[in-house]
PDB file of the backbone (N, CA, C, O) and the ligand in Angstrom, with CONECT records:
HET     ZN  A 101       1
ATOM      1  N   MET A   1       0.885  -1.140  -0.106  1.00  0.00           N
ATOM      2  CA  MET A   1      -0.085   0.051  -0.110  1.00  0.00           C
ATOM      3  C   MET A   1       0.806   1.207  -0.106  1.00  0.00           C
ATOM      4  O   MET A   1       1.902   1.023   0.424  1.00  0.00           O
ATOM      5  N   ALA A   2       0.568   2.316  -0.570  1.00  0.00           N
ATOM      6  CA  ALA A   2       1.328   3.535  -0.757  1.00  0.00           C
ATOM      7  C   ALA A   2       1.203   4.195   0.497  1.00  0.00           C
ATOM      8  O   ALA A   2       0.230   4.032   1.233  1.00  0.00           O
ATOM      9  N   ALA A   3       2.232   4.986   0.772  1.00  0.00           N
ATOM     10  CA  ALA A   3       2.371   5.929   1.825  1.00  0.00           C
ATOM     11  C   ALA A   3       2.772   7.135   1.569  1.00  0.00           C
ATOM     12  O   ALA A   3       3.668   7.225   0.729  1.00  0.00           O
ATOM     13  N   CYS A   4       2.251   8.402   2.192  1.00  0.00           N
ATOM     14  CA  CYS A   4       2.623   9.677   1.981  1.00  0.00           C
ATOM     15  C   CYS A   4       4.225   9.648   2.174  1.00  0.00           C
ATOM     16  O   CYS A   4       4.776   9.100   3.129  1.00  0.00           O
ATOM     17  N   ARG A   5       4.946  10.375   1.040  1.00  0.00           N
ATOM     18  CA  ARG A   5       6.258  10.447   1.063  1.00  0.00           C
ATOM     19  C   ARG A   5       6.804  11.483   2.246  1.00  0.00           C
ATOM     20  O   ARG A   5       7.981  11.419   2.601  1.00  0.00           O
ATOM     21  N   ALA A   6       6.064  12.252   2.720  1.00  0.00           N
ATOM     22  CA  ALA A   6       6.340  13.266   3.741  1.00  0.00           C
ATOM     23  C   ALA A   6       6.076  12.915   5.007  1.00  0.00           C
ATOM     24  O   ALA A   6       6.897  13.039   5.916  1.00  0.00           O
ATOM     25  N   CYS A   7       4.751  12.391   5.165  1.00  0.00           N
ATOM     26  CA  CYS A   7       4.423  11.900   6.738  1.00  0.00           C
ATOM     27  C   CYS A   7       4.378  10.411   6.893  1.00  0.00           C
ATOM     28  O   CYS A   7       4.483   9.928   8.021  1.00  0.00           O
ATOM     29  N   GLY A   8       4.250   9.751   5.979  1.00  0.00           N
ATOM     30  CA  GLY A   8       4.307   8.403   6.069  1.00  0.00           C
ATOM     31  C   GLY A   8       2.753   7.618   6.345  1.00  0.00           C
ATOM     32  O   GLY A   8       2.626   6.421   6.602  1.00  0.00           O
ATOM     33  N   ARG A   9       1.841   8.435   6.244  1.00  0.00           N
ATOM     34  CA  ARG A   9       0.448   7.994   6.536  1.00  0.00           C
ATOM     35  C   ARG A   9       0.120   7.133   5.301  1.00  0.00           C
ATOM     36  O   ARG A   9       0.674   7.340   4.221  1.00  0.00           O
ATOM     37  N   ALA A  10      -0.775   6.185   5.482  1.00  0.00           N
ATOM     38  CA  ALA A  10      -1.314   5.591   4.435  1.00  0.00           C
ATOM     39  C   ALA A  10      -2.295   6.360   3.409  1.00  0.00           C
ATOM     40  O   ALA A  10      -3.189   7.093   3.834  1.00  0.00           O
ATOM     41  N   LEU A  11      -2.095   6.169   2.166  1.00  0.00           N
ATOM     42  CA  LEU A  11      -2.758   6.939   1.372  1.00  0.00           C
ATOM     43  C   LEU A  11      -4.148   6.277   0.732  1.00  0.00           C
ATOM     44  O   LEU A  11      -4.345   5.062   0.686  1.00  0.00           O
ATOM     45  N   THR A  12      -4.996   7.201   0.289  1.00  0.00           N
ATOM     46  CA  THR A  12      -6.130   6.771  -0.435  1.00  0.00           C
ATOM     47  C   THR A  12      -5.994   6.696  -1.826  1.00  0.00           C
ATOM     48  O   THR A  12      -5.064   7.356  -2.289  1.00  0.00           O
ATOM     49  N   GLY A  13      -6.721   6.025  -2.651  1.00  0.00           N
ATOM     50  CA  GLY A  13      -6.850   6.335  -4.189  1.00  0.00           C
ATOM     51  C   GLY A  13      -6.884   7.717  -4.685  1.00  0.00           C
ATOM     52  O   GLY A  13      -6.245   8.064  -5.678  1.00  0.00           O
ATOM     53  N   ASP A  14      -7.719   8.607  -3.913  1.00  0.00           N
ATOM     54  CA  ASP A  14      -7.905   9.940  -4.219  1.00  0.00           C
ATOM     55  C   ASP A  14      -6.682  10.675  -3.909  1.00  0.00           C
ATOM     56  O   ASP A  14      -6.486  11.664  -4.615  1.00  0.00           O
ATOM     57  N   GLU A  15      -5.849  10.422  -3.045  1.00  0.00           N
ATOM     58  CA  GLU A  15      -4.836  10.984  -2.743  1.00  0.00           C
ATOM     59  C   GLU A  15      -3.635  10.841  -3.724  1.00  0.00           C
ATOM     60  O   GLU A  15      -2.861  11.728  -4.082  1.00  0.00           O
ATOM     61  N   ILE A  16      -3.652   9.474  -4.094  1.00  0.00           N
ATOM     62  CA  ILE A  16      -2.422   9.198  -5.217  1.00  0.00           C
ATOM     63  C   ILE A  16      -3.086   9.814  -6.449  1.00  0.00           C
ATOM     64  O   ILE A  16      -2.240  10.294  -7.204  1.00  0.00           O
ATOM     65  N   GLY A  17      -4.221   9.934  -6.840  1.00  0.00           N
ATOM     66  CA  GLY A  17      -4.718  10.399  -7.802  1.00  0.00           C
ATOM     67  C   GLY A  17      -4.523  12.166  -7.793  1.00  0.00           C
ATOM     68  O   GLY A  17      -4.297  12.814  -8.815  1.00  0.00           O
ATOM     69  N   MET A  18      -4.635  12.622  -6.723  1.00  0.00           N
ATOM     70  CA  MET A  18      -4.507  14.165  -6.387  1.00  0.00           C
ATOM     71  C   MET A  18      -2.964  14.499  -6.723  1.00  0.00           C
ATOM     72  O   MET A  18      -2.639  15.559  -7.257  1.00  0.00           O
ATOM     73  N   THR A  19      -2.018  13.465  -6.348  1.00  0.00           N
ATOM     74  CA  THR A  19      -0.680  13.797  -6.512  1.00  0.00           C
ATOM     75  C   THR A  19      -0.126  13.650  -7.898  1.00  0.00           C
ATOM     76  O   THR A  19       0.867  14.246  -8.315  1.00  0.00           O
ATOM     77  N   LYS A  20      -0.895  12.763  -8.601  1.00  0.00           N
ATOM     78  CA  LYS A  20      -0.639  12.654 -10.032  1.00  0.00           C
ATOM     79  C   LYS A  20      -1.263  14.066 -10.861  1.00  0.00           C
ATOM     80  O   LYS A  20      -0.694  14.520 -11.853  1.00  0.00           O
ATOM     81  N   LYS A  21      -2.370  14.595 -10.350  1.00  0.00           N
ATOM     82  CA  LYS A  21      -2.877  15.688 -10.952  1.00  0.00           C
ATOM     83  C   LYS A  21      -2.076  16.955 -10.600  1.00  0.00           C
ATOM     84  O   LYS A  21      -1.770  17.777 -11.463  1.00  0.00           O
ATOM     85  N   MET A  22      -1.723  17.093  -9.207  1.00  0.00           N
ATOM     86  CA  MET A  22      -0.949  18.369  -8.808  1.00  0.00           C
ATOM     87  C   MET A  22       0.341  18.237  -9.076  1.00  0.00           C
ATOM     88  O   MET A  22       0.851  19.352  -9.178  1.00  0.00           O
ATOM     89  N   ILE A  23       1.152  17.316  -9.248  1.00  0.00           N
ATOM     90  CA  ILE A  23       2.523  17.211  -9.341  1.00  0.00           C
ATOM     91  C   ILE A  23       2.960  16.614 -10.753  1.00  0.00           C
ATOM     92  O   ILE A  23       3.668  17.227 -11.551  1.00  0.00           O
ATOM     93  N   ASN A  24       2.469  15.398 -10.943  1.00  0.00           N
ATOM     94  CA  ASN A  24       3.079  14.822 -12.158  1.00  0.00           C
ATOM     95  C   ASN A  24       2.335  13.472 -12.439  1.00  0.00           C
ATOM     96  O   ASN A  24       2.187  12.643 -11.541  1.00  0.00           O
ATOM     97  N   ARG A  25       1.864  13.274 -13.736  1.00  0.00           N
ATOM     98  CA  ARG A  25       1.041  12.163 -13.909  1.00  0.00           C
ATOM     99  C   ARG A  25       1.811  10.942 -13.778  1.00  0.00           C
ATOM    100  O   ARG A  25       1.314   9.887 -13.386  1.00  0.00           O
ATOM    101  N   GLY A  26       3.116  11.098 -14.133  1.00  0.00           N
ATOM    102  CA  GLY A  26       4.128   9.800 -13.909  1.00  0.00           C
ATOM    103  C   GLY A  26       4.686   9.701 -12.408  1.00  0.00           C
ATOM    104  O   GLY A  26       5.641   8.966 -12.156  1.00  0.00           O
ATOM    105  N   ALA A  27       4.053  10.471 -11.424  1.00  0.00           N
ATOM    106  CA  ALA A  27       4.665  10.546 -10.047  1.00  0.00           C
ATOM    107  C   ALA A  27       4.694   8.991  -9.491  1.00  0.00           C
ATOM    108  O   ALA A  27       3.817   8.145  -9.671  1.00  0.00           O
ATOM    109  N   ARG A  28       5.940   8.836  -8.762  1.00  0.00           N
ATOM    110  CA  ARG A  28       5.909   7.456  -8.072  1.00  0.00           C
ATOM    111  C   ARG A  28       5.890   7.375  -6.725  1.00  0.00           C
ATOM    112  O   ARG A  28       5.813   6.327  -6.083  1.00  0.00           O
ATOM    113  N   GLU A  29       5.975   8.735  -6.186  1.00  0.00           N
ATOM    114  CA  GLU A  29       6.088   8.932  -4.663  1.00  0.00           C
ATOM    115  C   GLU A  29       4.682   9.984  -4.544  1.00  0.00           C
ATOM    116  O   GLU A  29       4.383  10.933  -5.269  1.00  0.00           O
ATOM    117  N   PHE A  30       4.113   9.540  -3.595  1.00  0.00           N
ATOM    118  CA  PHE A  30       2.747  10.178  -3.429  1.00  0.00           C
ATOM    119  C   PHE A  30       2.625  11.013  -2.080  1.00  0.00           C
ATOM    120  O   PHE A  30       3.427  10.860  -1.159  1.00  0.00           O
ATOM    121  N   PHE A  31       1.579  11.892  -2.034  1.00  0.00           N
ATOM    122  CA  PHE A  31       1.440  12.704  -0.890  1.00  0.00           C
ATOM    123  C   PHE A  31      -0.020  12.567  -0.295  1.00  0.00           C
ATOM    124  O   PHE A  31      -0.953  12.229  -1.023  1.00  0.00           O
ATOM    125  N   CYS A  32      -0.177  12.817   0.934  1.00  0.00           N
ATOM    126  CA  CYS A  32      -1.628  12.790   1.488  1.00  0.00           C
ATOM    127  C   CYS A  32      -2.105  14.203   1.134  1.00  0.00           C
ATOM    128  O   CYS A  32      -1.331  15.051   0.691  1.00  0.00           O
ATOM    129  N   MET A  33      -3.347  14.413   1.337  1.00  0.00           N
ATOM    130  CA  MET A  33      -3.945  15.680   1.138  1.00  0.00           C
ATOM    131  C   MET A  33      -3.266  16.911   1.903  1.00  0.00           C
ATOM    132  O   MET A  33      -3.051  18.016   1.406  1.00  0.00           O
ATOM    133  N   ASP A  34      -2.988  16.529   3.132  1.00  0.00           N
ATOM    134  CA  ASP A  34      -2.464  17.484   3.921  1.00  0.00           C
ATOM    135  C   ASP A  34      -1.089  17.986   3.482  1.00  0.00           C
ATOM    136  O   ASP A  34      -0.768  19.174   3.453  1.00  0.00           O
ATOM    137  N   CYS A  35      -0.317  16.963   3.147  1.00  0.00           N
ATOM    138  CA  CYS A  35       0.961  17.444   2.716  1.00  0.00           C
ATOM    139  C   CYS A  35       0.998  17.829   1.350  1.00  0.00           C
ATOM    140  O   CYS A  35       1.986  18.442   0.944  1.00  0.00           O
ATOM    141  N   LEU A  36       0.039  17.549   0.569  1.00  0.00           N
ATOM    142  CA  LEU A  36      -0.103  18.295  -0.913  1.00  0.00           C
ATOM    143  C   LEU A  36      -0.512  19.738  -0.658  1.00  0.00           C
ATOM    144  O   LEU A  36      -0.020  20.687  -1.269  1.00  0.00           O
ATOM    145  N   ALA A  37      -1.415  19.840   0.253  1.00  0.00           N
ATOM    146  CA  ALA A  37      -1.713  21.226   0.436  1.00  0.00           C
ATOM    147  C   ALA A  37      -0.684  22.179   0.979  1.00  0.00           C
ATOM    148  O   ALA A  37      -0.534  23.356   0.651  1.00  0.00           O
ATOM    149  N   ALA A  38       0.085  21.405   1.967  1.00  0.00           N
ATOM    150  CA  ALA A  38       1.405  22.295   2.313  1.00  0.00           C
ATOM    151  C   ALA A  38       2.261  22.643   1.293  1.00  0.00           C
ATOM    152  O   ALA A  38       2.599  23.803   1.056  1.00  0.00           O
ATOM    153  N   TYR A  39       2.674  21.532   0.596  1.00  0.00           N
ATOM    154  CA  TYR A  39       3.406  21.841  -0.617  1.00  0.00           C
ATOM    155  C   TYR A  39       3.165  22.828  -1.630  1.00  0.00           C
ATOM    156  O   TYR A  39       4.007  23.469  -2.259  1.00  0.00           O
ATOM    157  N   HIS A  40       1.674  22.880  -1.730  1.00  0.00           N
ATOM    158  CA  HIS A  40       1.077  23.942  -2.758  1.00  0.00           C
ATOM    159  C   HIS A  40       0.793  25.101  -2.046  1.00  0.00           C
ATOM    160  O   HIS A  40       0.448  26.043  -2.759  1.00  0.00           O
ATOM    161  N   ARG A  41       0.840  25.324  -0.770  1.00  0.00           N
ATOM    162  CA  ARG A  41       0.481  26.485   0.027  1.00  0.00           C
ATOM    163  C   ARG A  41      -0.711  26.788  -0.133  1.00  0.00           C
ATOM    164  O   ARG A  41      -0.984  27.986  -0.216  1.00  0.00           O
ATOM    165  N   VAL A  42      -1.770  25.792  -0.224  1.00  0.00           N
ATOM    166  CA  VAL A  42      -3.043  26.173  -0.348  1.00  0.00           C
ATOM    167  C   VAL A  42      -3.882  25.384   0.799  1.00  0.00           C
ATOM    168  O   VAL A  42      -3.446  24.343   1.288  1.00  0.00           O
ATOM    169  N   PRO A  43      -5.132  25.965   1.193  1.00  0.00           N
ATOM    170  CA  PRO A  43      -5.676  25.184   2.280  1.00  0.00           C
ATOM    171  C   PRO A  43      -6.223  23.840   1.624  1.00  0.00           C
ATOM    172  O   PRO A  43      -6.617  23.737   0.462  1.00  0.00           O
ATOM    173  N   VAL A  44      -6.177  22.871   2.542  1.00  0.00           N
ATOM    174  CA  VAL A  44      -6.591  21.408   2.293  1.00  0.00           C
ATOM    175  C   VAL A  44      -8.128  21.576   1.704  1.00  0.00           C
ATOM    176  O   VAL A  44      -8.438  20.845   0.764  1.00  0.00           O
ATOM    177  N   GLU A  45      -8.965  22.380   2.148  1.00  0.00           N
ATOM    178  CA  GLU A  45     -10.423  22.498   1.593  1.00  0.00           C
ATOM    179  C   GLU A  45     -10.272  22.872  -0.019  1.00  0.00           C
ATOM    180  O   GLU A  45     -11.129  22.443  -0.792  1.00  0.00           O
ATOM    181  N   ALA A  46      -9.290  23.589  -0.462  1.00  0.00           N
ATOM    182  CA  ALA A  46      -9.044  23.972  -1.777  1.00  0.00           C
ATOM    183  C   ALA A  46      -8.779  22.512  -2.570  1.00  0.00           C
ATOM    184  O   ALA A  46      -9.312  22.332  -3.664  1.00  0.00           O
ATOM    185  N   LEU A  47      -8.062  21.646  -2.059  1.00  0.00           N
ATOM    186  CA  LEU A  47      -7.713  20.528  -2.747  1.00  0.00           C
ATOM    187  C   LEU A  47      -8.994  19.438  -2.875  1.00  0.00           C
ATOM    188  O   LEU A  47      -9.220  18.699  -3.833  1.00  0.00           O
ATOM    189  N   TYR A  48      -9.733  19.554  -1.672  1.00  0.00           N
ATOM    190  CA  TYR A  48     -10.955  18.669  -1.696  1.00  0.00           C
ATOM    191  C   TYR A  48     -11.907  19.183  -2.814  1.00  0.00           C
ATOM    192  O   TYR A  48     -12.596  18.405  -3.474  1.00  0.00           O
ATOM    193  N   LYS A  49     -11.910  20.383  -2.975  1.00  0.00           N
ATOM    194  CA  LYS A  49     -12.807  21.067  -4.029  1.00  0.00           C
ATOM    195  C   LYS A  49     -12.381  20.699  -5.435  1.00  0.00           C
ATOM    196  O   LYS A  49     -13.098  20.432  -6.400  1.00  0.00           O
ATOM    197  N   LYS A  50     -11.070  20.742  -5.345  1.00  0.00           N
ATOM    198  CA  LYS A  50     -10.485  20.360  -6.895  1.00  0.00           C
ATOM    199  C   LYS A  50     -10.862  19.019  -7.090  1.00  0.00           C
ATOM    200  O   LYS A  50     -11.278  18.651  -8.189  1.00  0.00           O
ATOM    201  N   LEU A  51     -10.756  18.231  -6.112  1.00  0.00           N
ATOM    202  CA  LEU A  51     -11.008  16.815  -6.293  1.00  0.00           C
ATOM    203  C   LEU A  51     -12.210  16.384  -6.569  1.00  0.00           C
ATOM    204  O   LEU A  51     -12.412  15.304  -7.125  1.00  0.00           O
ATOM    205  N   LYS A  52     -13.153  17.216  -6.192  1.00  0.00           N
ATOM    206  CA  LYS A  52     -14.666  17.044  -6.647  1.00  0.00           C
ATOM    207  C   LYS A  52     -14.837  17.419  -8.093  1.00  0.00           C
ATOM    208  O   LYS A  52     -15.551  16.792  -8.876  1.00  0.00           O
ATOM    209  N   GLU A  53     -14.038  18.626  -8.429  1.00  0.00           N
ATOM    210  CA  GLU A  53     -14.268  18.869  -9.897  1.00  0.00           C
ATOM    211  C   GLU A  53     -13.525  17.940 -10.701  1.00  0.00           C
ATOM    212  O   GLU A  53     -14.023  17.622 -11.781  1.00  0.00           O
ATOM    213  N   PHE A  54     -12.581  17.519 -10.413  1.00  0.00           N
ATOM    214  CA  PHE A  54     -11.936  16.445 -11.254  1.00  0.00           C
ATOM    215  C   PHE A  54     -12.745  15.275 -11.540  1.00  0.00           C
ATOM    216  O   PHE A  54     -12.807  14.691 -12.622  1.00  0.00           O
ATOM    217  N   ARG A  55     -13.411  14.964 -10.374  1.00  0.00           N
ATOM    218  CA  ARG A  55     -14.314  13.611 -10.424  1.00  0.00           C
ATOM    219  C   ARG A  55     -15.552  13.964 -10.953  1.00  0.00           C
ATOM    220  O   ARG A  55     -16.219  13.073 -11.479  1.00  0.00           O
ATOM    221  N   ALA A  56     -16.007  15.170 -10.908  1.00  0.00           N
ATOM    222  CA  ALA A  56     -17.144  15.660 -11.841  1.00  0.00           C
ATOM    223  C   ALA A  56     -16.986  15.552 -13.179  1.00  0.00           C
ATOM    224  O   ALA A  56     -17.846  15.037 -13.893  1.00  0.00           O
ATOM    225  N   MET A  57     -15.698  16.105 -13.692  1.00  0.00           N
ATOM    226  CA  MET A  57     -15.262  16.030 -15.045  1.00  0.00           C
ATOM    227  C   MET A  57     -15.152  14.468 -15.474  1.00  0.00           C
ATOM    228  O   MET A  57     -15.064  14.179 -16.667  1.00  0.00           O
ATOM    229  N   GLY A  58     -15.159  13.469 -14.466  1.00  0.00           N
ATOM    230  CA  GLY A  58     -15.177  12.113 -14.971  1.00  0.00           C
ATOM    231  C   GLY A  58     -13.592  11.813 -15.094  1.00  0.00           C
ATOM    232  O   GLY A  58     -13.281  10.878 -15.831  1.00  0.00           O
ATOM    233  N   CYS A  59     -12.753  12.394 -14.556  1.00  0.00           N
ATOM    234  CA  CYS A  59     -11.309  12.121 -14.496  1.00  0.00           C
ATOM    235  C   CYS A  59     -11.028  10.604 -14.140  1.00  0.00           C
ATOM    236  O   CYS A  59     -11.480  10.128 -13.099  1.00  0.00           O
ATOM    237  N   THR A  60     -10.383   9.964 -14.893  1.00  0.00           N
ATOM    238  CA  THR A  60     -10.219   8.396 -14.541  1.00  0.00           C
ATOM    239  C   THR A  60      -9.163   8.223 -13.491  1.00  0.00           C
ATOM    240  O   THR A  60      -8.956   7.078 -13.088  1.00  0.00           O
ATOM    241  N   LEU A  61      -8.501   9.176 -13.024  1.00  0.00           N
ATOM    242  CA  LEU A  61      -7.587   8.914 -11.841  1.00  0.00           C
ATOM    243  C   LEU A  61      -8.295   8.940 -10.497  1.00  0.00           C
ATOM    244  O   LEU A  61      -7.695   8.928  -9.422  1.00  0.00           O
ATOM    245  N   PHE A  62      -9.670   8.979 -10.643  1.00  0.00           N
ATOM    246  CA  PHE A  62     -10.316   8.926  -9.286  1.00  0.00           C
ATOM    247  C   PHE A  62     -11.655   7.947  -9.530  1.00  0.00           C
ATOM    248  O   PHE A  62     -12.408   7.961 -10.503  1.00  0.00           O
ATOM    249  N   ALA A  63     -11.707   7.211  -8.505  1.00  0.00           N
ATOM    250  CA  ALA A  63     -12.801   6.258  -8.488  1.00  0.00           C
ATOM    251  C   ALA A  63     -13.980   6.995  -8.226  1.00  0.00           C
ATOM    252  O   ALA A  63     -14.080   7.905  -7.403  1.00  0.00           O
ATOM    253  N   PRO A  64     -15.001   6.489  -9.078  1.00  0.00           N
ATOM    254  CA  PRO A  64     -16.456   7.109  -8.891  1.00  0.00           C
ATOM    255  C   PRO A  64     -17.015   6.976  -7.708  1.00  0.00           C
ATOM    256  O   PRO A  64     -16.734   5.925  -7.130  1.00  0.00           O
ATOM    257  N   LEU A  65     -17.697   7.686  -7.178  1.00  0.00           N
ATOM    258  CA  LEU A  65     -18.548   7.754  -5.921  1.00  0.00           C
ATOM    259  C   LEU A  65     -19.682   6.717  -6.051  1.00  0.00           C
ATOM    260  O   LEU A  65     -20.294   6.572  -7.109  1.00  0.00           O
ATOM    261  N   PRO A  66     -19.931   6.033  -4.989  1.00  0.00           N
ATOM    262  CA  PRO A  66     -19.280   5.803  -3.859  1.00  0.00           C
ATOM    263  C   PRO A  66     -18.062   5.262  -3.797  1.00  0.00           C
ATOM    264  O   PRO A  66     -17.802   4.360  -4.593  1.00  0.00           O
ATOM    265  N   GLU A  67     -17.159   5.655  -2.936  1.00  0.00           N
ATOM    266  CA  GLU A  67     -15.690   5.092  -3.159  1.00  0.00           C
ATOM    267  C   GLU A  67     -15.755   3.707  -2.733  1.00  0.00           C
ATOM    268  O   GLU A  67     -16.419   3.193  -1.833  1.00  0.00           O
ATOM    269  N   ARG A  68     -14.871   3.167  -3.624  1.00  0.00           N
ATOM    270  CA  ARG A  68     -14.717   1.522  -3.233  1.00  0.00           C
ATOM    271  C   ARG A  68     -13.590   1.433  -2.116  1.00  0.00           C
ATOM    272  O   ARG A  68     -12.763   2.330  -1.957  1.00  0.00           O
ATOM    273  N   ASP A  69     -13.626   0.432  -1.461  1.00  0.00           N
ATOM    274  CA  ASP A  69     -12.426   0.042  -0.700  1.00  0.00           C
ATOM    275  C   ASP A  69     -11.738  -1.039  -1.027  1.00  0.00           C
ATOM    276  O   ASP A  69     -11.948  -2.026  -0.321  1.00  0.00           O
ATOM    277  N   ASP A  70     -10.909  -1.149  -1.970  1.00  0.00           N
ATOM    278  CA  ASP A  70     -10.395  -2.360  -2.708  1.00  0.00           C
ATOM    279  C   ASP A  70      -8.975  -2.709  -2.192  1.00  0.00           C
ATOM    280  O   ASP A  70      -8.160  -3.276  -2.921  1.00  0.00           O
ATOM    281  N   ARG A  71      -8.700  -2.347  -0.893  1.00  0.00           N
ATOM    282  CA  ARG A  71      -7.446  -2.848  -0.459  1.00  0.00           C
ATOM    283  C   ARG A  71      -7.271  -4.290  -0.255  1.00  0.00           C
ATOM    284  O   ARG A  71      -6.186  -4.733   0.121  1.00  0.00           O
TER     285      ARG A  71
HETATM  286 ZN    ZN A 101       1.441  13.388   4.323  1.00  0.00          ZN2+
END
């Protein structure tokens, strides 16, 4: 299972998708929402808002709602 590069917390599929969107589609190291927000100096709420937008656009990086737990 992937863990946040910065704080070591276990990551959700959404967080992995957000890292790819926010940093690099080919990213192999991922960040949790908190660390991504800190990295980009934006409030964490802004990332969740973006996540919603990406999902609404049908972005394939994000699982459709309701979220599956397929660990
Ligand atoms: Zn983190």
